C-alpha positions in Angstrom: -65.6 38.4 209.6 -69.1 36.9 209.2 -70.7 40.2 207.6 -67.4 40.1 205.1 -68.1 36.5 204.3 -71.8 37.1 203.8 -70.8 39.7 201.2 -68.8 37.6 199.5 -71.1 34.7 199.4 -73.9 37.0 198.5 -73.0 37.7 195.0 -73.1 35.0 192.4 -69.7 36.2 190.8 -67.9 36.5 193.9 -69.4 33.1 194.8 -68.2 31.4 191.5 -64.5 32.9 191.8 -64.6 31.7 195.5 -65.1 28.2 194.5 -62.7 28.0 191.9 -60.0 29.6 194.2 -60.8 26.8 196.8 -60.5 24.0 193.9 -56.8 25.4 193.3 -55.8 25.6 196.8 -57.0 22.2 197.5 -55.6 20.7 194.7 -52.1 22.4 195.5 -52.7 21.4 199.0 -53.2 17.7 198.2 -50.0 17.7 195.8 -48.2 19.1 198.9 -49.4 16.0 201.2 -48.7 13.7 199.0 -45.1 14.9 198.7 -45.1 14.6 202.5 -46.2 10.9 202.0 -43.0 10.4 200.0 -40.7 11.9 202.3 -41.8 10.8 205.5 -40.0 7.7 207.4 -43.0 6.9 209.6 -45.3 4.2 207.6 -48.3 5.1 209.6 -48.2 8.5 208.6 -47.7 7.9 205.1 -51.0 6.1 205.0 -52.5 8.9 206.5 -50.9 11.2 204.4 -52.1 9.4 201.4 -55.7 9.4 202.4 -55.4 13.1 203.4 -54.0 14.1 199.9 -56.8 11.8 198.2 -59.5 13.9 200.2 -57.8 17.1 199.2 -57.8 16.1 195.5 -61.2 15.2 195.5 -62.1 18.4 197.2 -60.8 20.2 194.7 -62.7 18.4 192.0 -65.6 19.0 193.7 -65.4 22.7 194.0 -64.1 23.1 190.1 -67.2 20.9 189.0 -69.3 23.0 191.1 -67.8 26.1 189.8 -68.0 24.9 186.3 -71.8 24.3 186.5 -72.5 27.9 188.2 -70.3 29.2 185.3 -72.4 27.3 182.7 -75.8 28.4 184.4 -74.5 32.2 184.5 -73.6 32.3 180.9 -71.7 35.4 179.7 -71.7 38.3 181.7 -69.7 41.6 182.3 -67.4 41.9 185.4 -69.0 44.2 187.6 -66.8 46.7 189.8 -66.0 44.9 193.3 -66.7 41.4 192.2 -63.4 40.1 193.6 -63.2 39.2 197.5 -60.8 39.9 199.9 -60.8 36.5 201.9 -58.1 33.7 201.5 -59.4 30.5 199.9 -59.0 27.0 201.2 -56.7 26.0 204.1 -53.7 28.2 203.1 -51.9 24.6 202.2 -50.3 26.5 199.3 -47.8 28.2 202.0 -46.8 24.6 202.8 -43.1 23.6 203.0 -42.5 19.8 202.7 -39.0 19.2 201.7 -36.8 19.5 205.1 -39.5 19.7 207.5 -39.8 17.2 210.3 -43.1 15.4 211.0 -44.2 17.0 214.2 -44.0 20.4 212.3 -45.8 19.6 209.2 -48.6 18.0 211.5 -49.1 21.0 213.6 -49.4 23.1 210.6 -51.7 20.7 209.3 -53.8 20.4 212.4 -54.4 24.4 212.6 -55.1 24.6 209.1 -57.6 22.0 208.9 -59.1 23.5 212.1 -59.5 26.7 210.7 -60.9 25.5 207.6 -63.5 23.7 209.2 -64.5 26.9 211.3 -64.6 28.6 208.0 -66.6 26.0 206.1 -69.0 25.7 208.7 -69.9 29.4 208.2 -70.2 29.0 204.4 -72.5 26.3 204.7 -74.7 28.6 206.5 -74.4 31.1 204.1 -75.4 29.1 200.8 -78.9 28.1 201.9 -80.0 29.1 198.7 -77.8 26.8 196.8 -78.4 23.4 198.1 -76.0 21.5 195.8 -73.1 24.1 197.2 -74.2 23.3 200.8 -73.9 19.6 200.1 -70.3 19.8 199.3 -69.4 22.0 201.8 -71.2 19.4 204.3 -69.6 16.4 202.6 -66.0 18.2 203.1 -66.6 19.3 206.4 -66.9 15.4 207.6 -63.4 15.3 205.9 -62.1 18.2 207.8 -63.0 16.9 211.0 -61.3 13.6 210.3 -58.0 15.4 209.1 -58.4 17.9 212.2 -58.4 14.8 214.7 -55.8 12.5 213.0 -53.1 15.4 212.9 -53.4 15.9 216.5 -53.7 12.5 217.5 -50.4 11.6 215.5 -48.4 14.9 216.6 -49.4 13.8 220.3 -48.0 10.2 219.3 -44.8 11.6 217.9 -44.2 14.4 220.1 -45.6 13.4 223.6 -45.4 16.4 226.2 -44.5 18.8 223.3 -47.4 18.7 221.1 -49.2 21.7 222.4 -45.8 24.0 221.8 -45.8 22.7 218.1 -49.7 23.7 217.8 -48.9 26.9 219.4 -45.6 27.8 217.2 -47.9 26.7 213.9 -50.6 29.4 214.9 -48.1 31.9 215.5 -46.4 31.3 212.0 -49.7 31.4 210.4 -50.7 34.7 212.2 -47.3 36.0 211.2 -47.8 35.3 207.6 -51.2 36.7 208.0 -49.7 39.9 209.0 -47.1 39.8 206.5 -49.8 39.5 203.7 -51.9 42.4 205.2 -48.7 44.5 205.7 -47.7 44.0 202.1 -51.1 44.8 200.7 -50.8 48.0 202.7 -47.8 48.9 201.7 -48.9 48.5 198.2 -51.9 50.6 198.5 -49.7 53.5 200.3 -47.2 53.1 197.7 -50.0 53.6 194.9 -51.3 56.7 196.6 -47.9 58.2 197.3 -47.1 57.6 193.5 -50.6 59.3 192.6 -50.1 62.1 195.0 -46.6 62.8 193.3 -47.9 62.6 189.8 -51.4 64.8 190.2 -49.8 67.2 192.8 -45.8 67.6 192.7 -44.9 67.2 189.1 -47.6 69.8 187.4 -45.8 72.8 188.9 -42.4 71.5 187.8 -44.1 70.6 184.0 -45.7 74.5 184.2 -42.4 76.0 185.3 -40.5 73.6 182.3 -42.9 75.0 179.8 -42.4 78.7 180.9 -38.7 78.4 180.7 -39.2 76.9 177.1 -41.2 79.9 176.0 -38.3 82.2 177.1 -35.4 80.4 175.1 -35.1 81.5 171.5 -35.5 78.5 169.1 -32.8 76.2 167.6 -29.5 76.0 169.1 -27.4 78.7 170.9 -23.7 78.3 171.4 -22.8 79.3 175.1 -20.6 82.4 175.6 -18.2 83.2 178.1 -16.3 86.3 178.9 -13.0 84.8 179.4 -13.5 82.6 176.2 -10.7 82.5 173.7 -11.2 81.4 170.1 -9.2 78.5 169.2 -6.6 78.8 167.1 -6.0 75.2 166.1 -7.8 72.0 166.1 -5.0 70.5 168.3 
């Protein structure tokens, strides 16, 4: 995926959109983890969740402020073709479900998500060497991601000894399945659009041609239907 990451971050418009996407996802993730701090019965996890949520909300502010600065520096500009990016933003914590989830499942999900985010942010830091301020943001966030990754695994080991590895593998499999569903939905959307376009431009034109041809053969106005065995009515009843 490194060539795709490089293509995304090489363009100023895509870089701006990526930072703003990060800001939204990090903020949403912070709210979800704040909710986890409210519902957990474990006092230690409550404190750690609060620190984690504060970090995520601060990350969202950093990305948002940097995106706003790039937007002001860019000024008005027309959107170019292929200015979007195909990569997900942040940790994917917007897929997180809090209510009714036990702490071991939440910790496993957070550990896998934070580990994936740390790996991606390491790549992003290398790809923005031409932007020292954005690189500094990634370096700052990476330190927090390492702490989040380590504390979630340590606490998972504490509350689920002997089963923590199974929970981590289950969280990884669930993330892979969700990614497969997103890719499958995107492929189905493209395939459906292609099929509808083919029907519209290939199948429908012959029917329209035959309809116009039949219309030219019909006399103008209303023509009553005539049947050989039809008997004219003698009464309205």
